[in-house]
N, C-alpha and C positions, 0 to 999 in steps of 0.2 A: 142471330138465330131466329129472331122474331119473324123476319120475312119468310124463312123456310117453314116455320110452323104455321104461319098464315096461309101459305100455299098448300101445305099438307091438309089443314082443316078444310079449306075451300074445295080441295079435290075430293075429300071424303064426303062433304055435303053434296057436291054435284054428282059424283059417280058412285058413291057408296064404297064400301071396303071389302065387299064379297060378292061373288056371283054364284055361290053355292048355297049359302044359308039365307033364310028370310031377311028382309031389310031390317037392320037393327035399330031399335029406338034411340040408341046413342047418336045416330046421325042427325036426328031431329033435335036432340039436346045440343049437339055441336052447332046447329043452325041457330037455335034460340039463344045459346050462351057462347057465341063465338069468342068474344073478348075474354071471358072467364076461362074458356078452354085454352086459349093461347097463353094466358097468364099461368095456368097450371103447368103447361108444357115447359114454359120458361123456368118455373120453380123446380120441376123435375131435373132440368138441365143444369141448374146451379150446383147441385150436389148429387150428381148422377150415381156415384157408387153407393152412397148411403140410401138414396131413394130406391135404387134397384134392390137393395137388401131389405128395406122396410116395406116396399110395395112391389114385390116381384110380379112380372106379367103372368096373368092366368090365361088359360085357353080353353076352348070348347072343341072337343074332337068327336067326330061321328062318321058313320058310313053315309056317303052321299051317292045317290043313283047316278049312273053313267049310262045313257041310252036305256034300252028296254030290259037288258039282261045283266047289266054289270053294276058294280059299286066301286067306290074308291074311298080311301080314308082321307078325311078333310079336317083341317084344324083352323079355327078362328082365334086370333090373339085378342087379348084385352083391348078394347077400343082406344083407350087413352095411350097405351103403349104403341098401338098400331100407328096412331097419329104421330107420336114421338119418333118412331123409327122411320116413318115416311118422310118426316122433316129432315132427319139426318141423311137419308138416301138422296134427297133433293140437293142438300148441301154438298155431299160427296160427288154427285153427278156433275154439279156446276164446277167444282174444283177440278175434276178430271178434264172438263172441256177447256177450262182456263189454262191449266198446266198439264198437257197430255203426258201420260206415263210412257216411259220407254226411251 
């Protein structure tokens, strides 16, 4: 899992995790504390069920402008859980490429 979490954190550092909300300070923390962030993700993964119960993902939701006259509902998930789920998504994607479904 380490390689997937490393890729997820690198992706967030380079590209951010949102195009709707302002650039989150957590991206800079991920950059400065990359090793510690990956270790935290590995710890979350060790006992996922208990960690999900003890530290459930939080989110920020708000109306975000769309064009000049419209709005949409937008949600941003907790940054550490976002990195965790991005790492899982990367692992799942790779598994599907290696063993296509169907």
